[in-house]
C-alpha positions, 0 to 999 in steps of 0.5 A: 500500500504505497503512500505519496510524499510531498515536499512542504513549501509554505507554513500551513498555519500562517502561509509563510514560505520562509521556512528553515530546517532545524533538525533531522528526524527518524521514521518511527517505523524504519528508524532511518533519518528520512525527514527534516523538520522545518520551522516558520520564523513568523509563527514558530510552527514546525513542520515535518518535511516531506509529508504524506499526501492528504489523500494517503494519510488514512493509510497510516492508521487504517488497521489500528496497528500503529503505536497509538493502538498498541495493546497494554498489559493489565498494569499499564491499563490500570495506570492509563485509567488512573491518568485519564481520570486525573486528566478528566478531573483537571479539565472539568476543574477548569471549564464551567457548566454542568450536564455537558455535551462532550466531543472526544475527537481523536478518541483512539481506543476509546478509553478516555471517552468511556471514562468521560461518560461515567462522570456525572457532569457529562450528560452525553459523550460523542467519540470520533476518529478516522475509523468506520467501526467504533473501538472496542472500549466504546463498542461495549459501553453504555447509552451515554456514549456514541461513536461518530466516524470522522466522515460523519462528523464533518457533515453533522450539525451537532453542537457541544459544550466541551471539545477535547482534541487530545494528541490530535492536532499534530496529525492534521495537515490543515490545523486552522480548518480543523479548529475552525470546524470545531468552532462551528460545532460549539455552543455558546460559552463552550470550551475546547481543550487542545493538547499536543506534544511540546516541541520545546521539551527538554527531552528533544534536547536530550534525545534529538531525532530519537525523541519518540514524540516526534513520531514521524511521519504521522506527526505532521506539525510540531508545536511550541506554546507560542505556535499553539496559541497562534493557530488557535487565534487564527482559528477564532479562539481566545486562549484562556490558559496554557497548562503543562502535561506529561506523556511517557516517552522515555522508554521508546526514546531509549530504544530508538537511541539504540536503533531498536523498536520499543516494545509496548510500554511495560515496567521500564516505562513505569519506572522512567516516567517519574524521572521524566515528570520531575525533570519536566517540572525542574526545567519548565519544558514539559513534554506536553502542552494543553491550551484551554480556549473559547470562541472569540469575536476577535481573532487577535485574542491574547494568550495570557500565559504563553510562556507558562509551559516552556 
């Protein structure tokens, strides 16, 4: 199943053509240095070059056989549930409203969506992803949750009080169009929470092209706090808050440094994660950044905490 790759000539966020290479990157499958990462001096967005053609992008995810869907051991599954519940608590603590209609866009295996549906403030949860069939967690869940494939979502007229876009925007060719679609699906005073890997993380400095969260070529864009704010502003949002976050990437990065593919997360990943979190805090350059935003009449809305997650 061939995939066509095209060179990048302009920034997909601001349209600037003055891009400069800042590093080489490894293919997550072959571990070869097949890619460069370009940076836009105007908005600071970083772009994978070359990129899969938009019509071929689905081929990278078609069989749910990428690392995003790798099976987990029981202990890792329990840890995922714990961290997802903490994530839900943190999100709902920062957004207003009760009896929320929630969209979990890019739901992956569906575990987060199911846990959201169990929260008393979430009246209805819609999960969405590229695949036609619902993932296994959602397929066996209750009536408060439904699955909507991406091709149905773009045609729907449903509106939401809270949209979660977690580890998704880096996979999208045209982030402004994607976010603008979300804006049209939001009720008055609704919130969107966008979480992405932080290109300024200390771990990219440590591991370089072996940092697993570069995840080339599936990650098409790489965001800094300022470029995440820029793409949200351009899409018609006012950023209310930036928040640091953490994603366990050290095990895979160590294996990549040795020229080997990493197994599914296990005890080593669990042991390394506290060290990663500690250094994230100490260096103020976390592995993940999350932006809390609301629709704004002014597309020049100021991101008050642009430096918070650096």
